[in-house]
C-alpha positions as CSV (number, residue, x, y, z in Angstrom):
1,M,161.6,123.2,134.3
2,R,158.7,124.0,131.9
3,R,156.1,121.3,131.7
4,A,155.9,119.7,128.2
5,R,152.8,120.5,126.2
6,P,150.5,117.4,126.1
7,S,150.1,115.7,122.8
8,M,147.3,113.7,121.1
9,T,149.2,110.6,122.1
10,D,148.9,111.7,125.8
11,V,145.2,112.3,125.4
12,G,144.7,108.9,123.7
13,R,146.6,107.2,126.5
14,A,144.5,108.9,129.2
15,A,141.3,108.1,127.3
16,Q,142.4,104.5,126.5
17,V,142.1,105.1,122.8
18,S,144.5,105.5,119.9
19,A,145.9,108.9,118.8
20,Q,144.1,108.4,115.5
21,T,140.8,108.2,117.4
22,V,141.7,111.4,119.2
23,S,142.4,113.0,115.8
24,R,139.0,111.9,114.5
25,Y,137.4,113.4,117.6
26,F,138.9,116.8,116.7
27,T,138.7,116.7,112.9
28,G,135.2,115.2,112.6
29,Q,136.5,112.7,110.0
30,G,135.2,109.3,110.9
31,Y,132.9,107.9,113.6
32,V,133.6,108.2,117.3
33,S,131.1,106.7,119.7
34,A,129.4,108.8,122.3
35,A,131.1,106.9,125.1
36,T,134.6,107.3,123.5
37,R,133.9,111.0,122.9
38,A,133.1,111.5,126.6
39,R,136.4,109.8,127.6
40,I,138.4,111.9,125.2
41,A,136.7,115.1,126.4
42,A,137.5,114.2,130.0
43,A,141.1,113.5,129.1
44,V,141.4,116.8,127.3
45,D,140.1,118.7,130.3
46,E,142.4,116.8,132.7
47,L,145.5,117.4,130.6
48,G,144.7,120.9,129.5
49,Y,145.3,119.8,125.9
50,H,144.7,122.4,123.1
51,P,144.9,121.3,119.4
52,N,147.0,123.5,117.2
53,A,145.5,125.6,114.5
54,S,146.4,123.3,111.7
55,A,144.7,120.4,113.4
56,R,141.6,122.5,114.0
57,S,141.5,123.4,110.3
58,F,141.1,119.7,109.4
59,R,137.7,119.6,111.2
60,S,135.8,120.9,108.1
61,Q,137.8,118.9,105.6
62,R,135.4,116.2,104.4
63,S,135.0,114.6,101.0
64,S,131.2,115.1,101.1
65,I,131.0,111.7,99.4
66,V,129.0,108.8,100.9
67,G,129.5,105.2,99.5
68,V,126.4,103.1,98.9
69,L,126.7,99.3,98.5
70,T,123.5,97.7,97.3
71,M,123.4,93.9,97.3
72,G,121.0,92.0,95.1
73,S,118.8,92.9,92.1
74,L,117.6,96.4,91.7
75,E,113.8,96.1,92.1
76,F,110.9,98.3,93.1
77,G,111.9,98.5,96.8
78,S,115.7,98.9,96.4
79,I,115.2,101.5,93.6
80,D,112.9,103.6,95.8
81,I,115.4,103.3,98.7
82,L,118.2,104.6,96.5
83,T,115.9,107.5,95.3
84,G,115.2,108.4,99.0
85,L,118.9,108.2,99.8
86,G,119.7,110.6,96.9
87,R,117.1,113.1,98.0
88,S,118.4,113.2,101.6
89,A,122.0,113.3,100.4
90,R,121.3,116.4,98.4
91,T,119.6,118.1,101.3
92,H,122.7,117.4,103.5
93,G,125.2,118.4,100.8
94,Y,126.6,115.0,99.9
95,T,127.2,113.1,96.7
96,L,126.5,109.3,96.5
97,A,129.0,106.8,95.0
98,I,127.0,103.7,94.3
99,T,128.2,100.1,93.8
100,Q,125.8,97.3,93.1
101,I,126.8,93.6,93.5
102,E,124.6,90.7,92.5
103,V,123.7,88.3,95.3
104,G,121.8,85.2,94.2
105,F,119.0,83.6,96.0
106,E,121.5,81.0,97.3
107,P,124.0,83.6,98.4
108,T,127.6,82.4,98.2
109,G,130.9,84.0,97.4
110,W,129.7,87.6,97.8
111,E,132.0,88.4,100.8
112,D,135.1,89.2,98.8
113,E,133.3,91.5,96.3
114,A,131.6,93.3,99.1
115,G,134.8,93.6,101.0
116,R,136.6,95.2,97.9
117,A,133.7,97.6,97.4
118,L,133.8,98.7,101.1
119,A,137.6,99.0,101.1
120,H,137.3,101.3,98.0
121,F,134.9,103.5,99.8
122,V,137.2,103.8,102.8
123,S,140.2,104.6,100.6
124,M,138.4,107.4,98.6
125,P,137.9,108.4,101.5
126,A,134.1,108.4,101.8
127,D,132.7,110.3,104.9
128,G,130.4,107.3,105.5
129,V,128.9,104.1,104.0
130,I,125.4,102.9,103.6
131,I,124.8,99.2,102.8
132,L,121.5,97.8,101.5
133,S,121.5,94.1,102.4
134,P,118.7,91.5,101.9
135,I,120.8,88.8,103.7
136,T,122.3,88.4,107.1
137,G,126.0,88.4,107.6
138,V,127.2,91.6,105.9
139,E,128.1,93.0,109.4
140,D,131.0,90.6,109.5
141,V,132.5,92.1,106.4
142,V,131.8,95.6,107.5
143,S,133.6,95.3,110.8
144,E,136.7,93.9,109.1
145,V,137.0,96.6,106.4
146,T,135.5,99.9,107.5
147,G,137.1,100.5,110.8
148,E,136.0,103.8,112.3
149,T,134.2,105.0,109.1
150,P,130.5,105.6,110.0
151,V,128.3,102.9,108.6
152,V,124.5,102.4,108.4
153,V,123.0,99.1,107.3
154,V,119.6,99.0,105.7
155,S,118.4,95.5,106.7
156,E,115.5,93.6,108.1
157,R,117.5,91.4,110.5
158,P,120.6,93.3,111.6
159,R,122.8,91.6,114.2
160,E,123.4,95.0,115.8
161,T,120.5,97.4,116.0
162,A,122.9,100.4,116.4
163,G,123.6,101.9,113.0
164,S,120.8,100.0,111.2
165,V,117.5,101.0,109.6
166,G,114.8,98.9,108.2
167,A,111.1,98.5,107.4
168,H,109.1,96.4,109.8
169,S,108.2,93.3,107.7
170,Y,107.2,91.4,110.8
171,T,104.5,93.9,111.5
172,A,103.4,93.7,107.8
173,G,103.0,89.9,108.2
174,V,101.0,90.3,111.4
175,A,98.7,93.1,110.1
176,A,98.0,91.4,106.7
177,T,97.0,88.2,108.4
178,R,94.9,89.9,111.0
179,H,93.0,91.7,108.3
180,L,92.0,88.4,106.8
181,I,91.1,87.0,110.2
182,E,89.0,90.0,111.0
183,L,87.1,89.5,107.8
184,G,86.1,86.0,109.0
185,H,88.7,83.8,107.2
186,R,90.0,80.8,109.0
187,E,91.8,78.8,106.3
188,I,94.6,81.3,105.5
189,A,97.7,80.3,103.5
190,H,100.9,82.2,103.4
191,V,102.8,82.1,100.0
192,A,106.3,82.6,101.3
193,G,109.3,84.2,99.6
194,P,112.9,83.0,99.1
195,A,114.1,81.4,102.3
196,T,117.5,83.2,102.2
197,R,116.0,86.7,102.2
198,N,115.5,88.6,105.5
199,E,112.2,90.2,104.4
200,A,110.6,86.8,103.6
201,H,111.7,85.4,106.9
202,E,110.2,88.3,108.9
203,R,106.9,88.3,106.9
204,E,106.4,84.6,107.5
205,R,107.2,85.1,111.2
206,G,104.5,87.8,111.5
207,Y,102.0,85.5,109.7
208,R,102.7,82.7,112.1
209,A,102.4,84.9,115.1
210,A,99.0,86.2,113.9
211,M,97.7,82.7,113.2
212,A,98.9,81.5,116.6
213,G,97.2,84.4,118.3
214,A,93.9,83.5,116.7
215,G,94.3,79.8,117.5
216,L,94.6,78.9,113.8
217,D,96.9,76.4,112.1
218,P,99.5,77.9,109.7
219,I,99.5,76.9,106.1
220,V,102.8,77.9,104.5
221,I,103.4,77.4,100.8
222,A,107.2,77.5,100.6
223,G,109.7,77.0,97.8
224,A,109.7,80.3,96.0
225,S,113.0,80.7,94.1
226,D,112.6,84.5,93.7
227,W,110.1,87.4,94.3
228,S,108.4,87.1,90.9
229,A,104.9,86.5,89.7
230,V,106.2,83.3,88.2
231,S,106.8,81.9,91.7
232,G,103.3,83.0,92.8
233,Y,101.7,81.3,89.8
234,A,103.5,78.0,90.6
235,A,102.5,78.3,94.3
236,A,98.8,78.5,93.5
237,D,98.9,74.7,92.7
238,H,99.4,74.0,96.4
239,L,96.7,76.4,97.8
240,G,93.8,73.9,97.9
241,D,90.5,75.3,99.1
242,V,91.8,78.1,101.4
243,T,89.7,81.2,101.5
244,G,92.5,83.6,102.5
245,V,96.0,84.2,101.1
246,F,98.8,86.3,102.4
247,A,101.4,86.7,99.7
248,V,104.9,87.7,100.7
249,N,104.9,90.5,98.1
250,D,102.7,92.1,95.4
251,E,104.5,90.4,92.5
252,I,103.8,86.9,94.0
253,A,100.2,87.9,94.7
254,L,99.8,88.8,91.0
255,G,101.0,85.3,90.0
256,V,98.6,83.7,92.5
257,M,95.7,85.8,91.2
258,S,96.5,84.9,87.6
259,A,96.6,81.1,88.3
260,M,93.5,81.2,90.4
261,A,91.6,83.1,87.7
262,Q,92.5,80.4,85.2
263,R,90.9,77.9,87.6
264,G,87.7,80.0,87.7
265,R,88.4,81.3,91.2
266,M,88.2,85.1,91.5
267,A,89.0,87.4,94.4
268,P,87.2,88.4,96.5
269,R,84.2,86.2,95.5
270,D,86.0,82.9,96.1
271,Y,89.0,83.9,98.2
272,S,90.7,87.0,99.5
273,I,94.4,88.0,99.0
274,V,96.8,90.5,100.6
275,G,100.3,91.4,99.3
276,V,103.1,93.5,100.6
277,D,104.9,96.6,99.1
278,D,102.1,98.5,97.4
279,M,104.0,98.7,94.2
280,P,102.6,101.3,91.8
281,S,100.7,98.8,89.7
282,A,99.0,97.1,92.7
283,A,96.1,99.5,92.5
284,Y,95.5,98.4,88.9
285,F,95.5,94.6,89.3
286,S,92.2,92.9,88.6
287,P,90.8,93.3,91.2
288,P,92.9,96.1,92.8
289,L,95.2,94.5,95.4
290,T,94.9,94.9,99.2
291,T,98.4,95.3,100.4
292,M,100.8,96.4,103.2
293,R,102.4,99.6,102.0
294,L,106.1,100.0,102.7
295,D,107.4,103.6,102.2
296,F,110.8,102.8,100.7
297,L,111.4,106.4,99.7
298,T,111.1,107.5,103.4
299,L,113.2,104.5,104.4
300,G,116.0,105.6,102.1
301,A,115.8,109.2,103.4
302,R,115.8,108.1,107.0
303,A,118.9,105.9,106.5
304,F,120.8,108.8,105.1
305,D,119.7,111.1,107.9
306,V,120.9,108.6,110.5
307,L,124.3,108.3,108.7
308,A,124.6,112.1,108.5
309,D,124.1,112.2,112.3
310,R,126.9,109.7,112.8
311,I,129.2,111.7,110.5
312,E,128.4,115.0,112.2
313,G,128.3,113.7,115.8
314,T,124.6,114.6,116.2
315,S,121.5,112.6,117.1
316,R,118.6,114.3,115.4
317,S,117.2,111.4,113.4
318,S,115.2,108.3,114.4
319,D,116.5,104.8,113.5
320,A,113.2,103.2,114.5
321,P,111.9,100.6,112.0
322,L,109.5,102.1,109.4
323,E,106.0,100.8,110.1
324,P,103.8,99.5,107.2
325,A,100.3,100.7,106.5
326,L,97.3,98.5,105.4
327,I,95.9,99.6,102.1
328,V,92.5,98.0,101.7
329,R,91.3,97.5,98.1
330,A,88.9,95.2,96.3
331,S,90.9,91.9,96.6
332,T,89.7,91.2,100.1
333,G,86.2,90.6,101.6
334,S,84.4,88.3,103.9
335,P,84.3,84.6,102.9
336,R,81.1,83.2,101.5
337,G,78.5,82.4,104.1
338,A,80.2,84.6,106.8
C-alpha cells in the first residue's frame, strides 16, 4: 500500500506545535522562534514533508504594514522615535499604521484601549507591531492579544528583554551625576520625574548608584507631576544650598534654572546643572545646558530594524540599549572655592 503523504498536521505533531505554526514557518507570515523553527525543520526532514506549490506561494504574501501603538503624550522624544521608525520602515519597504492613546501620569484604564488597538493591528493583518510604552505592564496586554504576530516594545524597563529596545536612562543618570562629582561637587540634588514613568525611575536609580559609589548622600526632590518646566520651577523651592543639580530631563532643568535666576543664583557661578535628552533648544538656554544626549531617531530606526528581523526570520540588527552621550556646555563648572 502506498504510504500517505505527510501533512502540515503531521509535521506539527512531530514538532509539538500547531499546524498553524507550521504554516507560519513556511509562509513567513507571523513570528516563529528560532527554537521552534529548528524543531519544525527537523520534523520536515524526518517525515520528508514537501509543501505544495500553493502553500509556497503564500510565503511572499505580506501586507507590508506595521502597526505602531504609542502610549502617552507626543513629545520631543516620542516624536523623534516615530520619525526614526518611519525612516527605517521606508528603507525596508513597509508602511506604518499609527495609533496614539493617552496615558495619564497616574495610568489607569488604558488596558482595554491598548488591547483594542493591538487586536485591530492583528486583524488587518499587520506583519508586525511596535509599541512605545513609558509604563510597565504593557507586555501583559501584548501576550493576550497579538499571539504569534512579531512584536517589539520600546521601553526602559521591559519584563522580557527579547523583542525590546530602549535607551539606557540608567547610564544617563550615572554619567550625569559623575560629571558633577568629577567637577568637585558634593551636595548634588536630583530633581526627579513622574514616579510612574520608566525613564524617571531609571534615571533616579543611576543617580543613586553614582552618589553611593562616591560615598555621597542622595538628595532627591520628588513630586513632579509631569515632564514640564513648570514642575522644575516648583522643585527649585526645595533645593536649598546644593551646588549641583541633576534634572531628570531638559524641560525640568529649564524650570529649575528660571526659578534659581529669580533668586539671584546663576549657573555655573552659583551651582551647576545637567539635564537629559539634548532637546534642540537646550543649546540655547541661558546658559547653554549640559545634558545627556539620547539619540531618539536612532532608537526608532533600531526598533524597526529589530522588528524587520523578526518578521523576516533574520538576525542582522542589534537590540542593545542605546547609550547616551554627555554633551558639556556652559551650565556646569567647578564649585566656588574648589
